[in-house]
C-alpha positions in Angstrom: -16.3 -16.7 12.9 -13.9 -19.5 11.0 -10.7 -17.7 9.5 -9.9 -19.2 6.9 -6.0 -18.9 6.2 -6.6 -19.7 2.2 -9.0 -16.4 1.7 -7.7 -14.4 -1.3 -4.5 -16.8 -1.9 -3.5 -16.2 -5.0 -0.6 -18.6 -6.5 2.4 -16.6 -7.6 3.2 -16.0 -11.7 4.9 -14.3 -13.7 3.4 -11.6 -16.7 3.3 -13.0 -19.6 3.8 -9.1 -21.5 2.8 -5.9 -20.2 -0.4 -5.8 -21.5 -0.7 -9.1 -19.1 1.1 -6.9 -16.1 -0.9 -3.6 -16.9 -3.9 -5.7 -16.5 -3.3 -7.3 -13.4 -1.8 -4.3 -11.6 -5.1 -2.5 -12.7 -7.6 -5.8 -11.3 -5.3 -5.4 -7.9 -5.9 -1.3 -7.5 -9.7 -2.2 -8.1 -9.7 -4.6 -5.2 -7.9 -2.2 -2.9 -10.6 0.8 -4.1 -13.6 -2.0 -3.0 -12.0 -2.7 -0.4 -11.7 0.5 1.3 -15.5 0.3 3.0 -14.2 -3.4 5.0 -11.0 -1.5 5.4 -12.5 1.6 7.1 -15.7 -1.2 9.8 -12.9 -3.6 10.1 -9.8 -1.2 11.2 -12.3 0.9 12.8 -10.7 4.1 11.0 -12.5 7.4 12.0 -11.2 9.0 8.4 -13.8 9.1 5.5 -13.5 6.3 2.8 -12.0 8.7 0.5 -9.0 9.6 2.2 -7.9 5.7 1.8 -9.2 5.8 -1.4 -6.7 8.2 -2.1 -3.8 6.8 0.2 -4.1 3.4 -1.7 -3.7 5.5 -5.2 -0.7 7.2 -3.4 1.0 4.1 -3.2 0.2 2.7 -6.2 1.7 5.7 -7.9 5.1 5.2 -6.3 5.6 2.8 -8.5 4.4 4.1 -11.9 6.9 4.9 -13.5 8.8 1.0 -12.5 10.1 -0.3 -16.5 10.9 -3.2 -15.8 8.5 -6.2 -15.9 10.1 -8.3 -13.0 10.2 -6.1 -10.7 6.4 -5.3 -11.4 5.7 -9.1 -10.7 7.5 -9.0 -7.5 5.4 -5.7 -6.4 2.3 -7.4 -7.4 3.2 -10.7 -5.0 4.0 -7.9 -2.5 1.2 -6.4 -2.9 -1.3 -9.2 -3.0 0.6 -10.6 -0.2 -0.5 -6.9 2.2 -4.1 -7.0 1.0 -4.4 -10.5 2.0 -3.1 -9.6 5.4 -5.1 -6.6 5.6 -8.3 -8.4 5.1 -7.8 -11.3 6.8 -7.3 -9.0 9.9 -3.4 -10.3 10.4 -2.3 -6.6 11.1 -2.8 -4.2 13.8 -4.6 -0.9 13.6 -1.1 0.2 14.2 0.1 -1.3 10.6 -3.0 0.1 8.2 -2.4 3.2 10.2 1.4 3.6 9.6 0.4 5.0 5.9 -1.6 8.0 6.8 1.2 8.8 9.8 2.9 10.4 7.4 0.0 12.8 6.3 -0.3 14.0 10.1 2.7 13.5 11.9 5.5 16.5 10.9 7.9 14.1 12.6 7.1 10.9 10.7 8.5 12.4 7.4 12.1 11.7 6.0 14.6 14.3 5.4 14.6 15.3 1.9 18.9 14.3 2.2 21.6 13.6 5.0 22.8 16.6 5.3 19.0 18.5 6.0 18.0 16.1 8.6 21.0 16.2 10.5 21.2 20.1 10.4 17.2 20.1 11.6 18.4 18.1 14.6 21.4 19.9 15.5 19.3 23.4 15.4 16.5 21.9 17.4 19.1 20.4 20.2 21.1 23.2 20.5 17.7 25.9 20.8 16.5 23.6 23.4 19.3 23.8 24.7 19.5 27.7 24.5 16.0 27.8 25.8 16.8 25.4 28.9 20.0 27.3 29.8 17.8 30.8 30.2 15.8 29.0 32.6 18.6 27.7 34.8 18.0 24.1 34.0 21.3 23.2 32.6 24.9 24.5 32.6 27.0 27.4 31.0 29.1 24.6 28.7 25.8 23.4 27.0 24.3 26.8 26.4 27.8 28.2 24.8 28.0 25.1 22.9 24.6 26.0 21.4 26.1 29.8 20.6 29.0 28.0 19.2 26.5 26.2 16.6 24.6 29.0 15.6 27.5 30.7 14.9 28.8 28.6 12.9 25.4 28.3 11.3 25.5 31.8 10.4 29.3 32.2 9.5 30.2 34.3 11.9 32.9 32.0 13.5 
């Protein structure tokens, strides 16, 4: 199979007005939806085409309320590059699967804010320290730190 690097290449351009931008976005969206079966087959994805199309819709919906036409043009150029890389098989399966990882893996989801993420890590590490100290795997210092953290969290310090 001969690889043509200019397959799906487009010249970058700016939208003339909002109608032109809307037309370009819809055209791009339809191209992604039509490419769903080919993406599934090329990357040997073990998921239905409907799930791929749903993820495409979610990615487009992320930018639904962009109200700057220059930002829409940049997003369209990034979208076209992503589309070209995907259909030219310039990606590995892991690059494609990164879009589906957050749906499957609870640990892959980003915390809502810094503090909640920080506290989740601290609580998880303290519970691990408490559990391992009960088994005699760690010294009393980690168990003490874990109980101190629990007391601070409960407000009983």
